[in-house]
C-alpha positions as CSV (number, residue, x, y, z in Angstrom):
1,M,-31.7,16.4,-10.4
2,S,-30.6,15.2,-13.9
3,L,-28.5,12.1,-13.9
4,Q,-28.4,11.5,-17.6
5,N,-24.6,11.2,-18.1
6,L,-23.3,8.8,-15.5
7,S,-19.7,8.9,-16.9
8,Q,-19.3,12.6,-15.9
9,F,-17.4,13.4,-12.7
10,D,-20.0,16.1,-11.9
11,T,-22.8,13.6,-11.9
12,L,-21.0,11.6,-9.2
13,V,-20.6,14.8,-7.2
14,K,-24.3,15.5,-7.5
15,I,-25.2,11.9,-6.5
16,I,-23.1,12.1,-3.3
17,A,-24.6,15.5,-2.5
18,K,-28.1,14.1,-2.9
19,L,-27.2,11.1,-0.6
20,R,-26.1,13.6,2.1
21,A,-29.1,15.9,1.6
22,P,-31.9,16.1,4.2
23,D,-34.1,13.9,2.0
24,G,-31.2,11.6,1.1
25,C,-29.9,8.4,2.6
26,P,-30.1,8.1,6.4
27,W,-26.8,6.1,6.5
28,D,-24.9,8.5,4.3
29,R,-26.1,11.5,6.3
30,E,-24.8,10.0,9.5
31,Q,-21.2,9.5,8.3
32,T,-18.2,11.6,9.4
33,H,-14.6,11.7,8.4
34,L,-13.8,9.4,11.3
35,S,-16.6,6.9,10.8
36,L,-15.5,6.4,7.2
37,R,-11.8,5.7,8.0
38,G,-12.4,1.9,7.9
39,N,-14.3,2.2,4.6
40,L,-11.5,4.2,3.0
41,L,-8.9,1.7,4.1
42,E,-11.0,-1.2,2.9
43,E,-11.4,0.3,-0.5
44,C,-7.7,0.9,-0.8
45,Y,-7.0,-2.7,0.0
46,E,-9.6,-3.8,-2.6
47,V,-7.8,-1.7,-5.2
48,L,-4.5,-3.3,-4.3
49,E,-6.1,-6.8,-4.5
50,A,-7.3,-6.0,-8.0
51,L,-3.8,-4.9,-9.0
52,D,-2.2,-8.0,-7.5
53,E,-4.7,-10.2,-9.5
54,G,-4.0,-8.3,-12.7
55,D,-7.7,-7.9,-13.2
56,A,-8.3,-4.8,-15.2
57,E,-12.1,-5.0,-15.0
58,K,-12.1,-5.4,-11.2
59,L,-9.6,-2.6,-11.0
60,G,-11.9,-0.2,-12.8
61,Y,-14.7,-1.2,-10.5
62,E,-12.7,-0.8,-7.3
63,L,-11.2,2.6,-8.4
64,G,-14.8,3.8,-8.6
65,D,-15.4,2.8,-5.0
66,L,-12.3,4.6,-4.0
67,L,-13.2,7.7,-5.9
68,M,-16.6,7.7,-4.2
69,Q,-14.8,7.8,-0.8
70,V,-12.8,10.9,-2.0
71,V,-15.9,12.7,-3.1
72,L,-17.8,11.7,0.0
73,H,-15.1,13.1,2.3
74,A,-15.0,16.3,0.2
75,Q,-18.8,16.6,0.5
76,I,-18.7,16.2,4.3
77,A,-15.9,18.8,4.5
78,A,-17.9,21.2,2.3
79,E,-21.0,20.9,4.6
80,A,-18.8,21.6,7.6
81,G,-17.2,24.7,5.9
82,E,-13.8,23.0,6.0
83,F,-12.9,22.9,2.3
84,E,-14.6,22.4,-1.1
85,L,-13.9,19.7,-3.7
86,G,-12.6,22.4,-5.9
87,D,-9.9,23.1,-3.2
88,V,-8.9,19.5,-3.3
89,I,-8.5,19.5,-7.1
90,N,-6.8,22.9,-7.1
91,R,-4.2,21.8,-4.5
92,I,-3.2,18.5,-6.2
93,S,-3.1,20.2,-9.6
94,S,-0.9,23.0,-8.3
95,K,1.4,20.4,-6.5
96,L,1.7,18.3,-9.7
97,I,2.7,21.4,-11.8
98,Y,5.2,22.6,-9.1
99,R,6.8,19.3,-8.7
100,H,7.2,18.6,-12.4
101,P,9.2,21.6,-13.6
102,H,10.8,19.3,-16.2
103,V,7.3,19.0,-17.8
104,F,5.6,22.3,-17.1
105,G,8.7,24.4,-16.9
106,S,12.2,24.7,-18.4
107,L,14.1,22.3,-16.2
108,K,15.9,19.5,-18.0
109,V,16.3,16.0,-16.5
110,K,18.0,13.0,-18.1
111,D,16.1,10.1,-16.5
112,A,13.6,9.0,-13.8
113,S,16.3,8.8,-11.0
114,E,17.1,12.5,-11.6
115,V,13.4,13.3,-11.4
116,L,13.3,11.7,-7.9
117,V,16.3,13.7,-6.8
118,N,14.7,16.9,-8.0
119,W,11.4,15.9,-6.5
120,E,13.0,15.5,-3.1
121,A,14.8,18.9,-3.4
122,L,11.4,20.5,-4.1
123,K,9.8,18.8,-1.1
124,K,12.6,19.9,1.1
125,G,11.9,23.5,0.2
126,E,8.2,22.9,1.1
127,R,9.1,21.3,4.5
128,G,11.5,24.0,5.7
129,T,14.9,23.5,7.3
130,E,13.7,22.1,10.6
131,A,11.6,19.2,9.4
132,S,12.8,15.7,8.7
133,M,12.4,14.4,5.2
134,L,10.7,11.4,6.8
135,D,8.0,13.5,8.6
136,N,5.5,13.3,5.8
137,V,5.6,9.5,5.4
138,P,2.3,8.3,6.9
139,R,3.1,6.3,10.0
140,Q,-0.2,4.5,9.6
141,M,1.1,2.7,6.6
142,P,1.6,-1.1,6.9
143,A,5.0,-1.6,8.5
144,L,6.6,-3.2,5.5
145,S,5.5,-0.5,3.1
146,Y,6.6,2.2,5.6
147,S,10.0,0.5,5.9
148,Q,10.5,0.5,2.1
149,E,9.2,4.1,1.8
150,I,11.6,5.6,4.4
151,Q,14.5,3.7,2.9
152,D,13.6,4.9,-0.5
153,R,13.4,8.5,0.7
154,V,16.9,8.5,2.3
155,A,18.4,6.7,-0.8
156,R,17.3,9.8,-2.9
157,V,19.9,11.8,-0.9
158,G,22.6,9.3,-1.2
159,F,22.2,7.3,2.1
160,D,22.2,3.9,0.5
161,W,24.4,0.9,-0.2
162,K,26.5,1.0,-3.4
163,D,24.9,-2.2,-4.6
164,V,22.5,-4.9,-3.5
165,D,25.4,-7.2,-2.5
166,G,26.2,-4.9,0.4
167,V,22.7,-5.2,1.7
168,I,22.8,-9.0,1.4
169,D,26.0,-9.0,3.4
170,K,24.2,-6.9,6.0
171,L,21.4,-9.5,6.1
172,A,23.9,-12.2,6.9
173,E,25.2,-9.9,9.7
174,E,21.7,-9.4,11.1
175,V,21.1,-13.2,11.0
176,G,24.2,-13.7,13.1
177,E,23.0,-11.0,15.6
178,F,19.6,-12.6,15.8
179,K,21.2,-16.0,16.6
180,R,23.4,-14.5,19.4
181,A,20.5,-12.6,21.0
182,D,20.2,-13.8,24.6
183,S,16.8,-12.5,25.6
184,Q,13.3,-12.4,24.1
185,E,13.4,-8.6,24.0
186,R,16.7,-8.7,22.1
187,K,15.5,-11.4,19.7
188,A,12.4,-9.3,18.9
189,Q,14.6,-6.3,18.2
190,E,17.0,-8.3,16.0
191,F,14.1,-9.8,14.1
192,G,12.8,-6.3,13.4
193,D,16.3,-5.5,12.0
194,L,16.1,-8.6,9.8
195,L,12.8,-7.5,8.3
196,F,14.1,-4.0,7.8
197,T,17.1,-5.3,5.9
198,L,14.9,-7.6,3.8
199,A,12.7,-4.6,3.0
200,N,15.9,-2.8,1.8
201,I,16.9,-5.8,-0.4
202,A,13.4,-5.8,-1.9
203,R,13.5,-2.1,-2.6
204,R,16.9,-2.4,-4.3
205,L,15.5,-5.2,-6.5
206,G,12.4,-3.2,-7.4
207,V,10.1,-5.6,-5.4
208,D,7.1,-4.2,-3.6
209,L,7.4,-6.2,-0.4
210,E,3.8,-5.7,0.8
211,S,2.5,-6.9,-2.6
212,V,4.7,-10.0,-2.8
213,L,3.9,-10.9,0.8
214,R,0.2,-10.7,0.0
215,Q,0.8,-12.9,-3.0
216,A,2.7,-15.4,-0.8
217,N,-0.1,-15.4,1.7
218,Q,-2.6,-16.2,-1.0
219,R,-0.4,-19.0,-2.4
220,F,-0.3,-20.5,1.1
221,Y,-4.1,-20.1,1.5
222,R,-4.7,-21.9,-1.8
223,R,-2.3,-24.7,-1.1
224,F,-3.4,-25.3,2.5
225,S,-7.1,-25.3,1.4
226,Y,-6.2,-28.0,-1.2
227,M,-4.5,-30.0,1.5
228,E,-7.7,-29.8,3.6
229,E,-9.7,-30.9,0.5
230,L,-7.4,-33.9,0.0
231,C,-8.0,-34.9,3.6
232,R,-11.8,-34.7,3.2
233,Q,-11.5,-36.9,0.0
234,R,-9.3,-39.5,1.7
235,G,-11.2,-39.5,5.0
236,L,-8.2,-38.2,7.0
237,N,-8.1,-35.8,10.0
238,F,-5.4,-33.3,9.3
239,D,-4.6,-32.7,12.9
240,E,-4.0,-36.4,13.5
241,L,-1.3,-36.7,10.8
242,S,2.3,-36.6,11.6
243,F,4.4,-33.7,10.5
244,D,6.0,-35.8,7.7
245,E,2.5,-36.8,6.5
246,Q,1.4,-33.2,6.5
247,N,4.5,-32.2,4.7
248,A,3.9,-34.8,2.0
249,L,0.4,-33.3,1.5
250,W,2.0,-29.9,1.2
251,E,4.4,-31.1,-1.5
252,E,1.4,-32.6,-3.3
253,A,-0.5,-29.4,-3.1
254,K,2.5,-27.4,-4.4
255,K,2.5,-29.5,-7.6
256,K,-1.3,-29.3,-8.1
257,V,-2.1,-25.7,-7.1
258,E,-1.1,-23.0,-9.6
259,G,1.4,-20.4,-8.1
């Protein structure tokens, strides 16, 4: 097998096929669609991490790992007679052409918002009259991302607040309902409504809630790690400090740690 041009997509396909061949890699040969679920999810998260960090070199590397997963699943499917890689490419190419009549056809649109409205109309035709427009949103998505996605879908057909102020007023209403909740079950339900409303505000402001929460988590991690380092340097036991002393360290960490 010639592997001279490693930048060619066909070379990657040949490599994956070789790994799955009888004389290939024992580990790769054992894999199935189900066994690779965790790997696929991990690679997606690593791509997201590279995006969050704004690291173009890392992004290029992680996209390669993600592409490998796509080709590997296609190879497994081809061996089982399910579908070929060419079918995958054909379907997405056909879908892109069909859903962009303003590019590949004669339809005229004035802006991106009109593109989304037309996109939803086309998808409605694909779904049929009985299916919900939310049916094809993957329920396995992280909850915050799922929340923003379903709210974005319904907003495309007009089910949305006139402006973000209305959503903020709704948030205040939800806070009041949470305070008045008289049972743990009710508090949990109202807290879910609070998160749902926050997701809506983020969507209206063009904020990817999943991404900014990951960034907030990393800021907390860096600051708390710095607090632990300060304790080591000063001979302190963190868990023996009062809350005020711990909070003073936190304020020091916020000033010293970037972000």
